[in-house]
N, C-alpha and C positions, 0 to 999 in steps of 0.2 A: 684678314679674315677674322670674323667675330669668334671668340672662344667657344660660344655655344654651338657654332656650326661645325666644330670638330667632331668627327665620328665618336659616339659615346664609348666605343670599345677602347679608344686611345686615352681615355681619362677615367678616373675612378668613378666619377658620377658628375652630374650637372650641379651647379651651385644650388643650394637649397632654396634661396630666394627666387631663383629663376623658375624652378619647378613649381614653387608655391604660386608665383604670379600667373603662370600658364594655367595651372589647375583652378585657381580662383576665378579667372576670367572665363574659362571653358565650362566648368561645372556650376558655378554660382551665378555668374553674369550671363551665361549662355551665349558668349561670343563665339564666332566661328574660328576655326583654326587659321584661316586666312587673315582675319582681323587681328588675332593674337600675334601672328608672325610679323605683321606690319608694326604693331605697337612695340614689340620687343626687339625688332630689328634682326630677326632671324628668319630662316626659311620655314615653309610649312612642314617639311619633313622633320625639321628639328622640333617643331611644336608637338608633332606626333610622338617623337621620342621623349620629349619632356613629360608628356602626360603618362606615357607608359612607365617611365622611371619614377614618376611621382607615386604611382600605385605600388611599385615594388618597394619604395622607401617608406610606405605607410602614410604618406601625406594625404593620399586619397583612399577612401574606403567606400566601396559600392555595395549596397545591400538591396536585394530584390525581395520584396515582401509578397508572399503568396496571398491573394485575396481570400477573405474569410469564406466567401461563397464556394471556394474550391476545396477539394480533398476532404478536410475534416469539418467543413462547414455544415450548416443545417440542411442545405439542399442535398448534399451527398448522403447524409444520414436519413433524410426523408425518403430518398429513392431506395436505399438499402432496406428500410423498414417496409415500404410499400411492396417491394418485390421479394421480400424475405431472403435477401442476400447478406453474405457475411461482410462485404466491404464494397464501397463504390468510390472510384477515383474520377475526379472531374478535370477536364481540360477546358480552356477558354473556347469560345465559339470558333468552330473550324471555318476558315475562310479560304476559298480557292479550291481547285480540284485535287491538290495533293494533301492526303490526310496525315502522312507520317510525321512531318515536322510538328504538327499540332498535338498529336496523340501520343507519340513516343515518350515524352517526358512522364506522362501519367502512367503508361505501361511500365516504364522503368521503375517508378515508385512501387507499383504493385508487385513487380518481380522481386525487387529488393526486400520487400516485406515477407516473402516466402521463406527466406533463410536458406537459400540453396548452398549446397556444399559439393565438393568434388565427388563424383560418383552418382549424384542425383540425375534424374531424367526429366527433361522438359519436352513436351509435345507441342507441335505447331500445326495449325490447319492451313488449308489453302485459302485464297481470297485476297483481294486487293489491300484491305486494311492491315492484315497481319504482315503481308509482304512489305508494304511501305514502312511499317514500324520497324521491321527487322533491318531494313536498309539504313535506318537512322542510328541503329545501335541501341541496345537496351541494358547496358552495363557489362561488367566483366565477370565471367563465371568460368574460370579455368577448371578443366576436369569434369564439367557438367556435360552430360550427353544430350544433344538436341536431335529429336527424331520426328518424322512426319506422323500425323495422326490420321492421315488418309492418303490413298494412292494418288497417282498422277491422272490427269485428264487429257482429253483429245485437243482441247483448245490450245492455241499456240502461245497465248500470253503467259509470261513467266509466273504470274501470281496463281495460275492454275496448277503449277508444278510444285508440290510441297517439298520435293528434294531441293529445289532452288532456294526456297525460303529457308529450309534447314541449313543449306550451305552458307548463305549470307549471315544468318544469325550466329551460327557456330563460329564463323570467321570473325565477326565483330566482337563476340563475347569471349573468344579464346576457348570455346568449348569443343567437344568432340562430336562431329556429325555422324549420324547413323542413317543411311539412305534406304528408302523403300523402293525396290525395283519391281513395281507392280502397278497396273492400272487400277483406278478407283472402282471400275465396274467391269471385271473380266467376264468372258463367256463361261458357260458351265464347266467345260473341260479344263480351261486354264485356272478357273477358281479352285477346282479340286486339287490341281497340281500345286498351286501356290501354298496350300495348307501344309504341304510337305517339303517345300523348298526352304533349305536351311537359312539362306540370307534373308528371305521374307519372314520366316518364322521368328528369327532373332529380333526383328523390329516389332513384330506383333506382340511378342512376349514382353517387350518394354512397356507396352500400354498398361499392363497390370501393375507395373512398378513405378509409374510416373509420380513425381511429387508435384508437378505443375503442368498445366496446359495453357497455351495462348490460342484462342480460337476466335474466328470471325463469326458474325451472325448474318446469314443470308436473308434477304427479304422474300416475300411470297414468290415462289418460282415462276408462276405464270405472269407476274407483274414486272419481271425484270426485262431490261433491254436485251440481255444475253443470258438465256437459260442454258445451263450445262447440257451438252449433248447426251449425257447419260440419263437425263430426266426427260422422258417422253412427254411432250406438251399435250398430246391427245389423251393422256391418262386421266380418266374421270376423278381418280382419287386426289390428284394434285389440285383440283378445284377447292379442296378443303385446306390446303397447305398455306401457312402464313409465314413460314421461315424454315431455316435449317442450320444446324451446327455440325460441322464435319460431314456434310452431305446427308446427315440424318434429318429427314424432313418431319415436321410436326404441325398439328393443327392449332387453333386458338386456345385450346385447353392444354397444350403441351404434349398431347398424345401422339405417338408415332403415326406417320402416314406412309403407307407402302405404295410401291408402283412396280410395274413389271421389271424384274431383275434386281430390285433393291435388296433381296435376300442374299445377293452375291457381293454386296458392297465390301470393299477392302477399306474399312474405316472403323475408328473406335465406336463402340456401341454406347447408347445412352447410359446403361448401367456401369460401363467402364468409366465414362466421364464423371459419373456421380461418386465413384470411389476415389477419384484424384483429390488430394487435399486442397489444392488451389487451382480451380479452373477459371481462368481470367478471360472473359468475353470482351471484345473490343468492337464497338459499333456506334455510329452516329447517323443522324438524319431523321426527319419526320417519317420517311417511308419505312424506317426500321423500328419505330416505336412498338407496334403490335408484335413484330417478330421478337423483340427483346422481352416484352411482357410475357408472351407465351413460352419463350425459351426458359425464362426464369421459373415459370410455373411448372414446367416439365423437369426442372432440375438439371438442365444441360450445362449449367455453369453456376458458380457460387460467388463470383466476383465480377465486377463490371467496370470497364473504362469507357467513358462517353464524354460528350461536351455539355456545357450548361444548357443550351436550348433543348437538346434531346432529353436531358434530365428533367427539365420542366414539363416537357411533353409526357414523359413517363409517369410523373406524379399525377398529372391530369387524367391520363388514361387509366391509371390504377384506381382512381376515385370513382370512375364510371363502371368499373367491373363489379 
């Protein structure tokens, strides 16, 4: 048996020259692990272990350089200036139906910059984007309370249930979940009762003390494939709506749009969102450009996470306004 094929745990380490040879061929010459195994007379599994050990021993160092167009680059700064935002974080172009893997790293950077400490409160909204980012994990924040910014909805999909997003994010971050056991749009009698329900009141009181919120941005309600059941599609006022944050609908000037029952929404109000030091909106796509621009104009968020193509569309749209 070749000495290199002995399990690494039975020897202190592989010979330095063997690790170097494997790393040189793999990283510099771009040879496959199969080719390297044949050249060195070892198994492919051993080549993999050689490469892993070479990194541990410092023979190989891997650096990933963030493109200048992202994060602190001119495009992010241009979007922030155009929309009057405090900070914009950019992700590469989102490819595929799943948003989380693409956007979560940028949301993680935004969250890290907030400076969260044990006892702080982070709010989360409903929506696919926030839900998928939460599933990816957004850093470790032990002792930080995670709470819903809006009640649950009738739709069965998990991303409509803010308690589920809260649970996942708290679990990934090591935080403390605070659940809101209330529908987003209760009937008149239930709405009145909820104002005096201690468990609901405790969460609603957190809204005034939040240090950060992570919110999605909905596109124009009547243009969506799936409009939330609580928004009546036949309401004339919704014809003026271009987006929503935490179910708070607004027009192209960022002004609130009401609809039957909206006065009973169990959700953070625009003025509450404006008082939060860091309200991070997460949204991508050409169909969201007007929604983002109008939401920024209305002050529904002061930070933004998006991808490069959407950012370019935002700059173009801002120039036309």
